[in-house]
C-alpha positions as CSV (number, residue, x, y, z in Angstrom):
1,M,-7.7,285.9,-75.7
2,L,-10.2,283.0,-76.6
3,D,-11.4,283.2,-80.2
4,D,-15.4,283.3,-80.1
5,N,-15.7,283.6,-84.1
6,K,-14.7,280.2,-85.2
7,R,-16.4,277.0,-84.1
8,T,-13.6,274.2,-84.0
9,H,-14.9,271.9,-81.2
10,D,-17.4,269.3,-81.2
11,V,-19.1,267.7,-78.4
12,K,-21.0,264.5,-78.5
13,S,-24.2,264.0,-76.3
14,W,-26.5,261.1,-75.9
15,L,-30.1,261.8,-75.9
16,T,-33.2,259.4,-75.2
17,E,-35.5,259.0,-78.2
18,R,-38.0,261.3,-76.7
19,E,-35.3,264.1,-76.0
20,Y,-34.2,263.9,-79.5
21,F,-37.7,263.9,-80.8
22,D,-38.5,267.0,-78.7
23,L,-35.4,268.7,-79.8
24,C,-36.1,268.2,-83.4
25,K,-39.7,269.5,-83.1
26,Q,-38.5,272.7,-81.3
27,A,-35.7,273.0,-83.9
28,D,-38.2,272.7,-86.7
29,R,-40.5,275.4,-85.0
30,E,-37.4,277.8,-84.9
31,D,-36.4,277.0,-88.4
32,R,-32.9,275.6,-87.2
33,K,-31.1,272.4,-87.4
34,P,-31.1,270.4,-84.0
35,G,-27.3,270.8,-83.5
36,E,-27.7,274.7,-84.1
37,L,-30.6,274.6,-81.6
38,L,-28.3,272.9,-79.0
39,R,-25.6,275.6,-79.4
40,V,-28.3,278.4,-78.9
41,I,-29.6,276.7,-75.8
42,M,-26.0,276.2,-74.4
43,R,-25.2,279.9,-75.0
44,R,-28.3,281.1,-73.5
45,F,-27.5,279.0,-70.3
46,L,-23.8,280.3,-70.3
47,Y,-24.3,284.1,-71.4
48,G,-28.0,284.9,-70.8
49,H,-31.1,285.2,-73.1
50,I,-31.1,287.6,-75.9
51,D,-34.4,288.9,-77.0
52,P,-35.1,287.6,-80.5
53,S,-36.5,291.0,-81.6
54,C,-33.1,292.4,-80.8
55,P,-31.3,293.6,-83.8
56,Q,-28.1,292.3,-82.4
57,S,-29.3,288.8,-81.8
58,N,-27.5,287.3,-84.6
59,V,-24.0,288.6,-83.4
60,T,-22.0,286.4,-81.0
61,N,-21.5,287.8,-77.5
62,R,-17.8,287.8,-76.5
63,V,-17.2,286.0,-73.3
64,D,-15.6,289.0,-71.5
65,E,-19.0,291.2,-72.3
66,A,-21.3,288.5,-71.4
67,R,-20.5,288.2,-67.6
68,S,-19.6,291.8,-66.5
69,E,-20.0,291.6,-62.7
């Protein structure tokens, strides 16, 4: 089974100045670092949105639980 607890891989992405500026503004609004916000955006895209008021929103979803079809 894949380990979803430890972050061991990095991904490089090229952004325009506008994209980076807007990413940093949004990260600041959410009190996050830009890289952390990118990870949140990616996880929302892959596994669905978790309501910020949800008490488990800081808990990582397991891949096999996220897409139960």
